[in-house]
Each structure stands twice: as structure tokens, then as C-alpha cells.
C-alpha positions as CSV (number, residue, x, y, z in Angstrom):
1,R,-77.3,97.4,-149.6
2,E,-75.8,98.9,-146.5
3,E,-76.4,102.6,-147.3
4,P,-79.9,103.9,-147.9
5,P,-80.9,106.0,-150.9
6,P,-80.2,109.7,-150.7
7,G,-82.7,111.7,-148.7
8,T,-83.6,108.7,-146.5
9,V,-83.8,109.3,-142.7
10,I,-84.0,106.3,-140.4
11,V,-85.0,107.0,-136.8
12,L,-84.0,104.3,-134.3
13,V,-85.5,104.8,-130.8
14,T,-84.1,102.9,-127.8
15,Q,-84.0,103.3,-124.1
16,H,-80.9,101.1,-123.9
17,E,-78.2,102.3,-126.2
18,D,-75.7,99.9,-124.7
19,R,-77.7,96.9,-126.1
20,L,-77.2,98.1,-129.7
21,L,-74.3,96.6,-131.8
22,P,-71.3,98.9,-132.0
23,T,-71.6,98.9,-135.8
24,I,-75.0,100.4,-135.4
25,R,-74.1,102.9,-132.8
26,S,-71.2,104.2,-134.9
27,R,-73.5,105.0,-137.7
28,C,-76.0,107.0,-135.6
29,Q,-76.3,110.6,-134.7
30,R,-77.5,110.7,-131.1
31,I,-80.4,112.9,-130.2
32,G,-81.6,112.9,-126.6
33,F,-85.4,113.0,-125.8
34,G,-86.0,114.2,-122.3
35,P,-89.2,114.4,-120.4
36,L,-91.6,117.3,-121.1
37,D,-91.8,120.1,-118.6
38,H,-95.0,121.0,-116.8
39,A,-96.1,123.6,-119.4
40,S,-95.5,121.3,-122.3
41,M,-97.4,118.5,-120.6
42,R,-100.3,120.8,-120.0
43,A,-100.3,121.8,-123.7
44,W,-100.3,118.1,-124.6
45,W,-103.3,117.4,-122.4
46,D,-105.2,120.3,-124.0
47,R,-104.5,119.0,-127.5
48,S,-105.1,115.3,-126.7
49,G,-108.8,115.6,-126.2
50,I,-108.5,113.1,-123.3
51,E,-111.1,113.7,-120.6
52,A,-110.4,112.6,-117.1
53,A,-111.4,113.4,-113.5
54,A,-109.0,115.7,-111.8
55,A,-107.8,113.0,-109.4
56,D,-107.2,110.5,-112.3
57,R,-105.4,113.1,-114.3
58,A,-103.1,114.1,-111.4
59,F,-102.3,110.4,-110.9
60,A,-101.5,110.0,-114.6
61,E,-99.3,113.1,-114.6
62,A,-97.4,112.0,-111.5
63,C,-96.9,108.5,-112.9
64,A,-95.8,109.8,-116.4
65,V,-93.0,112.2,-115.2
66,G,-93.1,114.2,-118.5
67,S,-94.0,111.3,-120.9
68,P,-97.3,111.8,-122.8
69,G,-97.4,108.2,-123.8
70,M,-97.0,107.0,-120.3
71,A,-99.6,109.5,-119.1
72,A,-102.2,108.1,-121.6
73,L,-101.2,104.5,-120.6
74,A,-101.5,105.3,-116.9
75,L,-104.9,106.9,-117.4
76,A,-106.2,103.9,-119.5
77,H,-104.7,101.1,-117.4
78,G,-103.1,102.5,-114.3
79,R,-106.2,102.2,-112.1
80,S,-105.5,105.0,-109.6
81,A,-107.8,103.2,-107.1
82,G,-105.5,100.2,-107.2
83,H,-102.5,102.4,-106.4
84,A,-104.4,104.0,-103.5
85,E,-105.2,100.5,-102.2
86,L,-101.4,99.7,-102.1
87,G,-100.7,102.7,-99.9
88,P,-100.9,101.0,-96.4
89,L,-99.0,97.9,-97.6
90,L,-96.2,100.1,-99.1
91,D,-96.1,102.1,-95.9
92,E,-95.5,98.9,-93.9
93,A,-92.7,97.8,-96.3
94,E,-91.0,101.2,-96.1
95,S,-91.1,100.9,-92.3
96,G,-89.1,97.7,-92.4
97,G,-92.1,95.2,-92.3
98,Y,-92.9,92.5,-94.8
99,P,-96.7,92.9,-95.5
100,P,-98.3,89.6,-96.5
101,G,-99.9,89.8,-99.9
102,L,-98.1,92.8,-101.2
103,A,-95.9,90.9,-103.6
104,D,-98.8,88.9,-105.0
105,R,-100.9,92.1,-105.3
106,L,-98.2,93.9,-107.2
107,A,-98.0,90.9,-109.6
108,E,-101.8,90.9,-110.0
109,L,-101.7,94.6,-110.9
110,A,-99.0,94.1,-113.5
111,D,-101.0,91.2,-115.0
112,G,-104.1,93.4,-115.0
113,F,-102.3,96.2,-116.8
114,A,-101.0,93.7,-119.4
115,A,-104.4,92.3,-120.0
116,G,-105.8,95.8,-120.4
117,V,-103.2,96.6,-123.0
118,V,-103.9,93.5,-125.0
119,E,-107.7,94.0,-124.8
120,A,-107.4,97.6,-126.0
121,D,-105.1,96.7,-129.0
122,E,-105.5,93.3,-130.6
123,R,-102.2,93.8,-132.4
124,A,-100.3,94.0,-129.1
125,S,-98.3,91.0,-128.2
126,K,-98.5,89.6,-124.6
127,E,-94.7,90.0,-124.3
128,A,-94.9,93.7,-125.3
129,A,-97.9,94.2,-123.0
130,N,-96.0,92.6,-120.1
131,R,-93.1,95.0,-120.6
132,L,-95.4,98.0,-120.7
133,A,-97.1,96.7,-117.5
134,V,-93.9,96.4,-115.6
135,R,-92.8,99.9,-116.7
136,L,-96.2,101.3,-115.5
137,L,-95.9,99.4,-112.2
138,A,-92.4,100.7,-111.7
139,R,-93.6,104.3,-112.5
140,M,-96.4,104.0,-109.9
141,L,-94.0,102.8,-107.2
142,G,-91.5,105.5,-108.2
143,M,-94.2,108.1,-107.5
144,R,-93.7,107.4,-103.8
145,L,-89.9,107.7,-104.0
146,R,-89.4,111.0,-105.8
147,P,-91.0,113.3,-103.1
148,R,-89.2,111.3,-100.3
149,L,-85.8,111.8,-102.0
150,A,-86.5,115.5,-102.6
151,S,-87.7,116.2,-99.0
152,T,-84.8,115.0,-96.9
153,D,-81.1,115.6,-96.4
154,D,-80.7,113.0,-93.7
155,P,-78.0,110.6,-94.9
156,R,-79.9,107.6,-93.4
157,E,-83.1,108.5,-95.0
158,L,-81.4,109.2,-98.3
159,A,-79.8,105.8,-98.1
160,R,-83.2,104.2,-97.5
161,W,-84.9,105.8,-100.6
162,I,-81.8,105.4,-102.8
163,G,-81.8,101.7,-101.8
164,A,-85.5,101.4,-102.7
165,A,-84.8,103.0,-106.1
166,D,-82.0,100.5,-106.7
167,A,-84.4,97.7,-105.8
168,L,-86.9,99.1,-108.3
169,R,-84.3,99.1,-111.0
170,E,-83.3,95.6,-110.2
171,F,-87.0,94.5,-110.4
172,E,-87.3,95.9,-113.9
173,S,-84.1,94.3,-114.9
174,Q,-85.2,90.9,-113.5
175,V,-88.5,90.9,-115.4
176,R,-86.7,91.9,-118.6
177,S,-84.5,88.9,-118.0
178,N,-87.6,86.7,-117.9
179,V,-87.6,86.1,-114.1
180,N,-91.0,85.0,-113.0
181,L,-93.1,88.1,-112.2
182,K,-94.2,86.9,-108.7
183,H,-90.6,86.0,-107.8
184,A,-89.5,89.4,-109.0
185,T,-92.2,91.3,-106.9
186,A,-91.4,89.1,-103.9
187,N,-87.7,90.1,-104.2
188,L,-88.6,93.7,-104.6
189,V,-90.7,93.8,-101.4
190,A,-88.0,91.9,-99.5
191,Q,-85.2,94.2,-100.7
192,C,-87.2,97.4,-99.8
193,A,-88.1,96.0,-96.4
194,E,-84.6,94.9,-95.7
195,R,-83.1,98.3,-96.6
196,A,-85.7,100.1,-94.5
197,G,-85.1,97.8,-91.6
198,R,-81.4,98.3,-91.8
199,V,-81.8,102.1,-91.7
200,A,-84.1,101.8,-88.8
201,A,-81.6,99.6,-86.9
202,D,-78.8,102.0,-87.6
203,G,-80.9,104.9,-86.2
204,R,-81.4,103.2,-82.8
């Protein structure tokens, strides 16, 4: 039957409303769930019982951007040391260079995240783990973009970081479309380096 019994509430959660059939969207009442503010995230940490070193917790909070689930995921599988290792390579890409090995290292990190998710939960499918891994990797890379966007009003610099954010969105979209992960990370690095190099050339 199309209509549920009286008193039934069905909660449908999606990040991509546009992918739902119009017949489903027309029967839904939309409720937005935004990220938690700092105070709410702190309260969640206190209730969660999760123990972590200060540096690891700071990494997880920055990666999560107000999402408790993503904070827990970043803490369990994010490997803040791996993120720190990427710093010099990302610096080079953001300066217009194309650091050898960066694309492969990003793909390795995503594979490592996915393997950790599957190992921690035997019910998790490899496909779902891969999606989570790509989201986590994108969050980690986005950690570098947010302060840069917030700290400049130079049009050329804004163009650089907005371009990098666009490349990051394109990367997530490509992986969702089943583009090979290594090809997607290679394209991401190339796009970021190209945009940075273009901005540097315009500034001369």
C-alpha cells in the first residue's frame, strides 16, 4: 500500500535531494540538519566518552566541521599523522607545482581509510567504506581551504582557493561516478596545480 498506517513516521535522510524521484520529494516535509556549533560539538565530545590526545581531537574537530559522526570517523581512521605528512606536498601543489607521488599518496590514504572502516565493522560493504573514505579525504583537504578563504580579500587569491574547492567537489563527484580513484586523485592534483599556476602567472 502507498500510505503507511496512522502514526507512522518515516525519516528519509539524504545529502543529495536532487537524486530523489519527484514523486518521493513531493510527499516529504523537508527538515534541514546543519552542522553543530562549537558549544554543541563540545557537549557531544563530553557525552561521547571518546578519549583522544589534544592534537588528535583538534584534527578530528577541524575535519568534522560540526559533524559528530565525521569527527568520530576522523579520529578512528583519519590518521592525523598522515595528514601532517601531506603538508609539504600540498604546499607545493598550491604554489603551482606538481609534486610527484602526491596523487598516489592521496589514493593510498583513501584506501587505508576504507580498509579501516571495513575492519572495524564487518557489516560495512567495501563500496560504502570507499564512499566514507573519499568523504573523509575531502574533509581533510578542505581543512586547508577554509582558513585560506577566510583570511584573504585579494581577488586573485580568492580565485585560487575557490578553484581548489571546485576541484575538490569535482573529485568527489568523479569517485561517486566510479572513476578510478588514482585517476581522480591525479586529476585533483593537476587541477589544483593548474589553478594555482594560473593565479601566479596573472600576478606577475
